[in-house]
N, C-alpha and C positions, 0 to 999 in steps of 0.2 A: 368508875370515873375518873376525873381528871381532879388535879387541884385548882386553887384558885388561878395559879399562874400557868400557862403553857408555852414553853421554850419553843418556837417555831419561826426563826426571821429566813425567808427563802432565797436562795441564790440561784440564778437560771444561767445555763449555759446554752449550749446550740438545739435546735429543736429536737435533736435526735437524743440527747442526754436530758435524763428525767430531771425536775426540780430537786434539790437536796435540802434538807433542814439543818440549819447550821447553829451553835450556841452563839448567842449574842442577844438583841433585844428581845422582850417578852411581848407577846399577844394578850394584852391586859383586857380581860372580859370584867364587865361590869359585876359587883356583887349581886349574889342571889342564887338561889337554888336552879333557875333557868336563865340564861343571858343571852344578849345577842350584840354578834360583832361583825363591822364590815371591814374587810382588810383589802386596801388598794397597792396591790404589791407592782413595781415597776419592772419585775423581773420578764414577765408576760409580752405584755402586762396584763395583770389579773385584777378584776373586782371579784371577791370571794365574800359569800356571806356565811355567817356561820352562828349555829345555834347549840349553845351547852348545856347540856341537862347532867345536874351532879346527881349521882346515881344513889347518894346517901339518904335521900330525900324521897321515902317510900307512898309520898301522896301523890308521885306522878306517875302515869302510865300511858301506853302506846295501845291506840285502837286502829282498824284501817277501815276505808269509806268505799262507797261505789259510786260511780257518777251517776246513776239512776237513783240515788239514795238508797232504796230498798231492792234496787234491781240494776242489773248488769247495764252500762251505760256509759255516756261521757259527760262531765262537767269541768267547770275549772275547779282548782283546789279551792278557791275560796268558797266556791256555791258548794263543794262537799263538804266543807267544815261547818256551813250551815245547818245543815241535815243531822248533824249530831245532838240526839236529844239532851235537852237539858239536865234532866235526871241521870243522865249517864256520867256525866262530868263537863268540866269547864274545858274546852279548846284552850291550849296557848303557842303551840306552833304547829306546823305542816308542810310537810314535801310531797311533791308527785312521787309516785313508787314504781309500779310494775310496767314493763312493755305491753303494749295492747294489740289486738287484731280488728282490724274494720273490715266488715262484710257486709253484705246486704242484709242478712238475716240477725246479725250478732254486733251491733254497733259498739264498740270497746269493750270486746271479751278479753281479760286480762290474760297474758302468755302463759302463766306459771300459777302457783298455788297462792290461795287466798283463803285466810280462816279470819272470820269478823266474829267477835262475842261467843268463840266456839264453833261457830257454823262454817262448814266447808262451802267455799263459794265457788272455788275454780280448782282444778285437779293439778298437780306438782307434773312439771314435764322433765325434770331433769336437770334444771338449771339451779344455781345458786340463790338460795332463799334465806331471807331472815325470820326467825321467830323469836317468842319469849315464853319462859317457863312459868310456873304459877308464881314464882316471887318476883319476876319481871326481868329476870336475868336474859340478855339477848343471846342467840347463837347464829350460826350461820353457815352452811354446806349445801351441797347440792341435796336435793330432795328428789325422790323418785317414787312414783306412781306403782303401787300394788292394788291397786281400786279392780275387783272383779265381782262378777256375779254367779253363784253357784246354781245350775238348775237341779230338779228333783232327781234327776239321774246319775247326778254326781259330776256331770260335764260341768265345765265353767270358760267364761270369756272374760276378757279386759273390757272395761267400759271407761270413759271420760264423763266430764262434769261439765254440763251448762254451757256448751259451745255448738259451733256449727257441726251438723252431722252429715256424714257423706254416707253411699250406699253401702261401704262396707264397714262402717263402723256401728259403735255402740255406746249411746249417750244416755247419762242419767240426768233427767231433768227436777229442778225444785222451782218454786216460786220466783225464787230469784232472777230466773231465766226470763220473766214477763209475765204477759197474761196468756201463753201459751208454748208449746215447744217452737214453733216457728221451722219446722221441719216439711217436707215435700214427700209424700207416699210412705214406705216402709212399714215397719210393724211397730204399734204403740201398745205398752202395757201398763194400764193403770194400776198403782199398786197401793194397799193398805198396811195398817199395822197388826200386829198379830199378838195377842194379849199377851202380858207378861215380859214383851220383847222391847229394845228401845225402838224409838220413832224418831220424827223430826224435832229439832233442827238435826241435818246430818251434819254429825262430829267426825274428826279425824280419827284414823286408828281404831275404829269400832267395826264389829260385826253383827249385824241383824237379819232377823228373820222376817220377811214380808208376805204379805198375802197378796193373789192377783185378784184383781176386782173385776177388770175388764180388758179384753183383747181388742184392738182396732188393726183392722189392715188398712192404716191410712195414717197421713201424719197431721200435724197442728193442732195436738190435744190440748184444751184450756187447762190451765193451770190456775189452783187456787193456794192459799197458804199454808194448806193441809195436804197439797200434790205431790206426789214422788210417781215420776213417768219413766220406764224405761222403754228407749226409741233404738230401734234396730234400722238400719238400710236393708234396702230390698235383697241385696247380694248375701249379706250377714245373716238376715231373716230365713232364708232358704237354707242355712245350713247349722241351726239350732233348733234343740227340741222347741217343740209346740207345747205351748201353755193353754190351760184352759181358767176360767175362775173358780177360785178355791183354792188352786195350787200353792205351795210355797217355796220359795225361792229365799237364797241368802244374798245379801248384799254386803260385800267388805270394803271399807275405806283404808285398808292398810297403806304405811308408807315405809319407805326407807330414809331416813331413820325413823324410828317410832316416834310420832307426834301425839300419842295418847295424852290428853288433858290441857295440850296448848290452845288457847283461845285467841292467839293473835300471831298471824304470819302473814307474809308478804313475798312474792317473787322479786328478782333483780338479777343481777350479775353485769360483768363478771367479779368474783372477788379481786379485792384490791391489796388487802394486808390478810395475813394468816398465821398466827401464832406470834405476831411480832415480826414476820418478815414479810417483805414487798414481793408479791406476786410477779414472776417473772414473765415477759412476753418475749417470742420468738422475733416479733417484728416492732422493735420500739419506735420506729418514725411512722408514727400514724398522724392523723387529721385532727386538729384540735377543734372541740366543740364545747357548747355549754355541758355542764355537769351535774349531775345530783349523785348525793353518796352520803350514807352512816357509817360511823366506824365508833369505835369504843373502846376502852380500857376497864381495870378495876373500878376507876373512881367517875367517869364520867363517860357520857354519848355525846356525839358530836352529830349534827345535820349540817351540811355543806351543799352549796349550792355556787357553781361558778360560772360567772358571766361569759358569752361569748358573742364571736363574729361582729364584735364593736373594735372601734378603734382602742378604746379604753380598755379593753378586756378580750383577749383573744381565743380564751376558752384553753383546755386542757388536752391533752392525751391521756390515754388509761395509764400509762406509765408515769406521766407527770402527777394525775391525781392520786396514783397509788403513793407516790412519792411524799405527797403532802399530807396524806391522812396519816402516814407514817410519821412524820415531822410533828403532828399534834400530838403522838403520843400512843397512836389508836394500836391495840392488839390485834384488832380486827376491822374490815372494813369493807364495805359493798357498795359496788354501784348500782344506781336506778335508771331508768329511763333518763336519756338527755334531751340534748338539742332544744326543739322548740318546745318540748315538754318541760323542762327544768322550771321549777317553781318554788319559792318559799313563801312562806304566810308566816308572821307572827303578832299576834296580841292585836288582832283586828285588822291588820293593815298587810296587804302586799308587798314584800319587799324586795322581790325580785321575779320577774319574769324573762324567761330567756332572751326574748327577742322583743324590742320596742314595739307597741300595739300588736302583740300577738299573743294574747292571752289564752292558750291552747286549751282545749276541752281534752282531759284525760280520763282514764279508765278507772284510777283508785289513787288514793294518798294514803301516807300515814301521818298519823296525828297523834300530837303530845298533848294529853287530858291533865287536869288536875282536878282530883277528888278532893271532898271535903274530908278534913281531918278527922279520924275517929279520936273521940274523947279518949284521953290518958293516953295516947299513942305517942304523942310529941313530935311526930313527922319524920323521926330521923331514925337511921338505922343501917347498919353496916352490912353492906352487900356480903352473900354468903360466899363461902370458897368454893372452889371445884367448878367454876363457872366458864372455863375455858375447853372450848373441843378443838 
């Protein structure tokens, strides 16, 4: 993470030229391990809200939330923060996170990977994602799903997780989906644990053998906290081996890269800064919109929200946002959902909602929490080396 002062005065030229960081005045953040700053920059003009997190303080951690608290859904960022159990930690700051789908049966399905408290909620779809390792160090790259189910005869098919199912698809459902699979027709296989094998919650990059409990030639199977249901559309169901109660199949949640042990991850994209270099766009002449992003270096993590669609703040293009994150000193930076979804919450107050009087319902949020200091820890520790990918 960063030092106490970040050099980042921005000068702006024409719309087609990204904003550049220059040496000059300093952005002076308030003292403390977590601090908030609003920058009003006449170059855009822009109103930019920043949270700076000192990575040397190990009593802070990131988690993700769901719009339906324990289920897929949509809610404002402040309402999602309220759903974090007190025993988990004290929420300090939050931003909106991944893009999401809206359809009749899955109102607020995250577009990409989401892992919360070690449980895989949504499968990766190949876009850029953010995750944290066991020491709390952030990483970001494209994450690809290798989720598959293997049948007793050795054949296998890929599956997705907790999302709308079509006639030629296979979807694995957990209770995160809601009270039922919310599917029409097809074949649904209710699964149970095998003694000595892993079971729920569904963890990333894990292989587990499960037992067939029931096979239903219909949809909308009920879900409970201990449910695991494999659902196949009618076309796919006619092409795979038929199963019967007592059969054992193997479920794999493998990913590229391997996310074994990861407890927090969220989708986003595109990448803005990689290995200290600003990402290059073929078409830098883009529309300006409200933006949400996260960036980091060895000393600091930054949460950034840019207001837009106002006279006082016109929003940014991706090249402008990438240049801004690079100007903060970020070695890595990732864009999240923007437009009307952009929101930032800090210490009990909504600091920014992208559009006035438009507190959008979003699928998930990335939340910074404070855990109680462990006796004798001192709360300070230098981040470990080798954290860049």
